[in-house]
C-alpha positions in Angstrom: -7.5 13.4 24.0 -7.2 11.0 27.0 -5.6 7.5 27.0 -9.1 6.2 27.7 -10.1 7.8 24.1 -7.4 6.4 22.0 -7.7 2.9 20.5 -7.1 0.0 22.3 -3.7 -1.0 21.2 -2.4 2.7 21.7 -3.5 3.0 24.7 -1.7 0.1 26.2 1.6 1.4 24.2 0.8 5.4 26.1 -0.1 3.5 29.3 3.4 1.9 29.7 5.3 5.0 28.2 3.7 6.9 31.4 4.5 4.4 33.7 8.2 4.1 32.5 8.1 7.7 32.9 11.9 8.3 34.1 10.4 11.3 36.4 6.5 10.9 36.5 6.1 7.3 36.2 5.8 3.9 38.1 8.9 3.6 40.3 8.4 -0.5 40.5 7.9 -0.2 36.6 11.1 1.9 36.0 13.4 0.2 38.3 12.7 -3.2 35.8 14.8 -4.1 33.3 14.2 -7.6 30.8 15.8 -10.1 33.2 13.6 -8.8 36.1 10.2 -9.2 33.7 11.7 -12.0 32.2 9.8 -14.4 34.9 6.4 -12.4 34.6 6.7 -13.4 31.2 6.9 -17.5 31.3 4.7 -17.2 34.1 1.9 -15.5 32.2 2.4 -17.6 29.1 1.2 -20.5 31.4 -1.2 -18.9 33.1 -2.4 -18.0 29.1 -1.7 -22.2 29.1 -4.5 -22.6 32.0 -6.5 -21.0 30.9 -7.7 -22.7 27.8 -7.1 -25.9 29.6 -10.2 -24.6 31.9 -12.1 -23.6 29.0 -12.8 -20.4 30.7 -13.1 -18.1 28.0 -13.1 -14.7 30.3 -9.6 -15.9 31.9 -8.4 -16.4 28.4 -8.8 -12.7 27.6 -7.7 -11.3 30.9 -4.5 -13.9 30.5 -3.9 -12.5 26.9 -3.8 -8.9 28.0 -1.3 -9.9 30.6 1.0 -11.7 28.4 0.3 -9.1 25.8 1.6 -6.3 28.5 4.9 -8.4 28.7 5.3 -7.7 25.4 4.5 -4.1 25.5 6.8 -4.2 28.6 9.7 -5.9 27.2 9.4 -3.6 23.8 9.2 -0.3 25.6 12.4 -0.9 27.3 14.1 -1.8 24.3 12.9 1.6 22.7 14.6 3.4 25.5 17.1 2.2 25.6 17.8 2.7 21.1 17.2 -1.1 20.3 14.0 -1.4 18.8 10.2 -0.1 19.6 7.1 -1.8 19.6 6.6 -1.4 15.6 9.2 -3.3 15.1 8.6 -6.4 16.8 5.1 -6.3 14.4 6.4 -5.5 11.6 8.8 -8.3 12.4 6.6 -11.3 12.9 4.4 -10.2 10.0 7.4 -10.7 8.0 8.4 -13.8 9.5 4.8 -15.2 8.7 4.7 -14.1 5.3 8.4 -15.5 4.7 7.2 -19.3 6.3 4.1 -18.9 4.3 5.3 -18.5 0.8 1.8 -20.0 -0.9 -0.4 -18.1 0.9 1.7 -14.7 0.4 3.6 -15.3 -2.4 3.9 -17.1 -5.6 5.0 -20.4 -4.5 2.3 -23.2 -5.4 1.3 -25.5 -2.9 2.7 -28.9 -3.1 1.4 -30.7 -1.1 3.8 -30.8 1.6 2.4 -31.2 5.1 2.7 -27.4 6.7 5.0 -28.9 9.9 7.6 -30.5 7.2 7.6 -27.0 5.6 7.4 -25.1 8.3 10.8 -26.7 9.4 12.2 -26.4 6.3 12.0 -22.6 5.9 12.7 -22.6 9.9 15.6 -24.1 9.5 16.9 -22.1 6.6 16.1 -19.0 8.6 18.7 -20.5 11.0 21.3 -21.2 8.5 20.6 -17.5 7.7 21.4 -16.2 10.7 24.9 -18.4 11.4 23.8 -21.5 12.9 26.3 -24.3 12.7 24.6 -27.0 14.5 20.8 -28.6 14.6 20.7 -27.7 17.9 21.0 -24.0 17.5 18.2 -21.9 18.6 17.1 -24.3 20.8 15.7 -21.7 24.3 17.7 -22.8 27.4 15.2 -21.7 29.0 12.0 -24.1 28.2 10.8 -26.1 30.2 13.2 -29.0 30.9 10.6 -31.7 29.5 10.0 -29.3 26.3 13.0 -28.8 25.6 14.1 -32.5 25.8 11.6 -33.5 23.4 12.9 -30.3 21.3 16.2 -31.3 21.2 14.7 -35.2 20.3 13.2 -33.9 17.4 16.3 -31.7 16.0 18.1 -34.7 16.2 15.5 -37.1 14.2 15.4 -34.8 11.8 18.9 -36.0 10.8 18.0 -39.3 11.1 19.5 -39.9 14.6 16.3 -41.6 16.2 15.3 -45.1 17.3 12.9 -46.5 14.3 9.9 -47.6 16.7 9.3 -47.3 21.0 11.3 -50.7 21.4 14.6 -48.9 21.8 14.1 -46.1 23.7 12.0 -48.8 26.0 14.8 -51.1 26.6 17.3 -48.4 27.1 15.0 -47.2 29.9 15.7 -50.2 32.0 19.5 -49.9 30.8 19.5 -46.4 32.3 17.5 -47.1 35.6 20.2 -49.5 36.0 22.9 -47.3 35.4 20.4 -45.0 38.1 21.1 -47.8 40.5 24.6 -48.1 40.3 25.5 -44.7 40.9 27.8 -44.0 43.5 27.6 -40.1 44.1 25.3 -37.3 44.0 26.6 -36.1 41.0 26.1 -39.8 39.3 22.7 -39.8 40.2 22.1 -36.6 39.3 22.7 -37.1 35.5 21.8 -40.7 35.5 18.3 -39.5 37.0 18.2 -37.1 34.2 19.1 -39.8 31.3 16.0 -41.8 33.1 13.7 -39.0 32.3 15.6 -38.0 28.7 14.7 -41.2 27.7 11.0 -41.4 29.3 10.6 -38.2 26.7 11.8 -40.1 23.6 9.3 -43.3 24.7 6.7 -40.6 24.8 7.5 -38.7 21.9 7.3 -41.9 20.3 3.4 -42.2 20.5 2.9 -38.5 19.1 2.4 -37.4 23.0 4.0 -34.7 23.8 5.8 -35.0 27.2 4.3 -31.7 28.6 1.4 -32.1 28.1 1.4 -36.0 29.0 3.2 -34.8 32.4 0.7 -31.7 33.0 -2.0 -34.1 32.5 -0.7 -36.7 35.0 -0.3 -34.1 37.6 -3.8 -32.5 37.4 -5.0 -36.2 37.8 -2.9 -37.0 41.0 -3.8 -33.9 42.5 -7.4 -34.8 41.8 -7.3 -37.9 43.5 -5.0 -37.1 46.4 -7.5 -34.3 47.3 -10.2 -37.6 46.7 -8.1 -39.3 49.4 -8.0 -36.2 51.7 -11.8 -35.8 51.7 -12.7 -39.6 52.0 -10.4 -39.8 55.1 -11.8 -36.5 56.3 -15.7 -38.5 56.0 -13.9 -41.4 57.8 -12.5 -38.8 60.5 -9.4 -39.6 59.8 -6.4 -37.5 58.6 -4.9 -39.0 56.1 -1.1 -37.6 56.5 -1.1 -39.6 59.8 -2.0 -42.5 58.4 0.3 -45.3 58.0 1.3 -46.0 53.9 -0.8 -49.3 53.7 -4.2 -47.3 55.0 -3.1 -44.6 52.7 -3.3 -46.6 49.7 -6.5 -48.0 50.6 -7.7 -44.5 49.7 -6.1 -44.5 46.8 -7.6 -47.7 45.2 -10.7 -46.6 46.6 -10.6 -43.0 44.4 -9.7 -45.1 41.2 -12.1 -47.7 41.8 -14.9 -44.7 42.3 -13.1 -43.3 38.9 -14.3 -46.5 37.1 -17.8 -46.3 38.8 -16.9 -49.8 40.9 -17.7 -50.0 44.7 -15.1 -49.1 46.6 
């Protein structure tokens, strides 16, 4: 039976095995290892998120395939090294999902507890079973910084270490801005700037907003407005980059006014 006649997942696993074949496989695929592939895995996850944000279902199908390839690639390398295979990956996540939903797959009654609370308790128990000694254990270092800051703060909050309302971190923000202004060295400025961003995450989180989502939305808004500024300037026969700041600001305000449906 040729690869094309296999069920889709088996076909993908077979293709990956052939690409990694030490004799007849693809030179590039054979040279890769976990570390070299990891950046592609992260990139593909972001491309999935981008397709979702654009509501592009054709792109989402393709990007999910690219992400699945990353899982298959890592699993194949692990199998070659004698660690585990793709089937073990699928079995592990199936076991985890069933264990984290005892009210669905087991005999435990649904006591009305929020799914997120139940999920976090089960995950905490899993971390403890693996030898975790801190509430901070298990938060991946490779996460985007904003997302990791949010996770660190949420873990601390579950231990009671958190402000009661947004007023606390808002007041703390001014303190951190003052410390950034007073910093004397590059190292101090780096640390104080980080503190400013960390507190900003806390403020946003207190309003029930995911900081990563908020900044992504703001990035998109800024890019859209800047592109509109460039278009306005070109229409006026000007190069935006060569204009003084006050004239650039005028275009910025014109774009914002157009968004509100007001005359510029």
